[in-house]
N, C-alpha and C positions, 0 to 999 in steps of 0.2 A: 345414146343417151347422150348431153350436153358435156363438155368437160364446164361449164361455168353456164348457172342456169340463168334463164333468163331477166328475175325476178334482183337477183345479184349484178346483172348489167344493169339496170333503167336505175337500180339504189345506187350504185355511184357513181353515173354520171350525174343525178339527179343532188346527189353531195357533192361535186363535182361544180357540177353550177351553182349551189349556194356559196362554196369557199371561193370560186370566181369574182359571184357579186362579192362578196364582203371584202377581198381584197382593191375590189374596183371602187367600193364604196370610200374607204379606211385610208390605202394606200395604195396608189393605181402605179409609181414607179415599180413596187417588187417585181408584179407581174412584164413589165419592160425588162426587167434587171436578169430572164431569166435566160437562163443560157440556151434553151431551145428554144426560147423567145427570137433570139442573138442568131443562133444557125439556121433558121428555115429563112430570116429578114436575108441572111448575110446569102444563104443561095438562089433566093427570086431577087438579090441585086437592090433593095430598097433601101431608102437613105435612112438614117436615126432620125426618127423625130423626138421631140420634144416634148409632147403634147400630154404626156405619162408623168410627167415630173409634177403637174399642179391636178388638183380636184379640179372637174368640172361639171357643169349640170348636165351634156351629153353622157360623161362617163357614170354621173348617177344616174343619169336611165336606163343607160346596161348594164349597171349592176342592179336595178331593182328591176330589171328585165329579168333577166338571169336569177336571180333569187326567183320570182314569181314561180317559172318553171319549174325548178327544185321542188320548191315547196309546195307544188300542185300534182308535181310525180310523184314526192312520199304520202301528200296525202291519198291519192287513190290508194297506196297501200294500204292502210289502212281498213277498205273496203274487203268484206268477203271474197276467197280468192277467184272467184269462178265472175264476179262483179264486177272488183279489181281491172281485171285484164281486157273484159270488154270496155269498159270506162276509159282505160292506159290508151291502148290503140283506139278505140274509137274517135278518142283528142288529137292523139298523133297524125291519125290519117286522114286521108280523103273521102273515106267507102263509103259513106251515107251523102254526097253530095254526085250531083251527075258530072260527064267527064264535060270538058270548055264543048263549046261550037270548032273549033282547031282540031280536034282530036274523032274525028268521025267515027274509026271502027273501035270506039270507046274501049279503047286501051288507055289503064289510067294506072302509073307510075307506081301510084300508093297502096296497090291495092295487090298484093302478095300472091299467086296461084301459086 
């Protein structure tokens, strides 16, 4: 048995997406001022960017996209358990699509074996 269930992980990720979307929409500098973001940026040698100091249409689009992903993931859990797992993973993975032509061995990384 797993330590943390799949439903708990998906719920926490969807709430994280909604929270991140809220901060990108209202005050994007709070995301840029986080210590983890700064440490990862310094480790990668990235220069400090001032794009997060003001709101922009690109950040608003990102916020709406993140909030949409979070809300749709949470909405899939309102369904019965058998249906919600099929609906959620059916949207997330590419299990219903044929593999691309560049993959002649029918190996798809989105389908767990």
